[in-house]
N, C-alpha and C positions, 0 to 999 in steps of 0.2 A: 659169856662172850665179852671180850675186852672192848671197852668203849674208847675209841680213839678219834681225835679231831679229824674232820673231813680232809683237811689239807695234807694229812699223812696217809690217808686211805689208799689202798693199792688198786681199787677198782674191782675188788672181789670181796665177798662177804667175810672171808677170813683168809689169812695167808696159807698158801699151799706149797708143797715141795716144788722147787724150781726145776723147770724142764727146758729152759732155753737161755741163751746169752742175753736176749732182750729182757726177759723176766729177771735175770740175775742183776742186770744194770738197774732196773727199776727198783728192786729191793734194796740195792746198795744206795741208790739215791734217797729213798725214804729213810733208810737207816742213818745216812749222813745228816739229813734234816733233823732227825730226832737227837742225834748226838750233839748237834750244835745248839740245842736248846739250853738255856741257862738253868731253868728249874723244871725239868720234866715231871709230869705227874706219875704216880705209881702205875697207872694204866699204860702210860706211854713207855715207861721202863719195861713193863712186861711185854709190850708189843715189840720193843727193840730186841729183847731177849729172844723172842720167837723168830724175828727176822734174822738175827745173828746165827741161830741154830740152823735155819734153812740155808742161809748163805754158806756157812761152813760146810754143811753136808754137800752142797753142790760143788764147792771149790775143791773139796777133798777128792771128789770123783772126777771132775773135769779139768782141774788145774792143780794136780798133785805137785808138791814140792819134793824133789828128790832128797834122800838123806845125804848129808855131807859128812865127810871124814873129819876127825878132830883137827887134822892139819888144814883142811879146807876152811873150817870154821875159824881157826886161828888166823889164817891169811886174810879172810874176809873182814875179820875184826881189825886187823892191822891196817888194811886198806881204808876201812870206814873211819878209822881214827887217825889216818895219815901217819902211821908209825913205821919206823925202820927197825931192823934187827937190833941195833944198838939201844933202841928205846926199851926193849924188853930184857936187857941184860940184868937189871935189878931183880926181876922175877925169876930168871933162870940161873943167876949166879955169875954168868959171864956171856960175852958175845959168842964165844965158840960153842957153848951149849945151845944157844938160840939157833945158831947156824946148823948144828947137827940135827936139831929137832926139825927145822924147816927143810932140811935136805934128806929127811927120813933115815938118818943114821942113828937117831936116838928117839925113843918114845917119850911122850909126855908122862910124867909120874904124878902121883897124888898131890905132892906139894906144888908142882907147876899148875895143875888144874885148879887147886884151891886159890892160888894167887891170881891166876888169869881170870877166874870167875869173879873175884873181888874187883880186879882192875877194870874189867869191862862191864861189871854189873849184870852178869848173866848167870844162869844156873850152871853148876858144874856138869850137869847132864849133857850139855851141848858138846862136851869134849869126849863123849863116849860113843 
């Protein structure tokens, strides 16, 4: 059994699969406390891993994130970085190619995907 300081305990002898929003919030709260520690012990890190696994399982079932198309991902990244079409011209070669991609007249190619993943520091897989 993992020994964890009382202030992080969940009120149960060991974490169990999450079955309610209230329990989900409680586990998130405890995980947040653990994550904010400067020097967590090995036991606390193991406890946090267990909580993350349980939280992820609950969220996948109850709060699924829909798959996004490559174009939706690109638009979201542009919005998050406050970029306009002309800002991506160096990646695509010209503003007209950026426009064609964003208006579904042209697909992203391997070169675009490689450059975009480097520019935004994301896995190339997000564009597939």
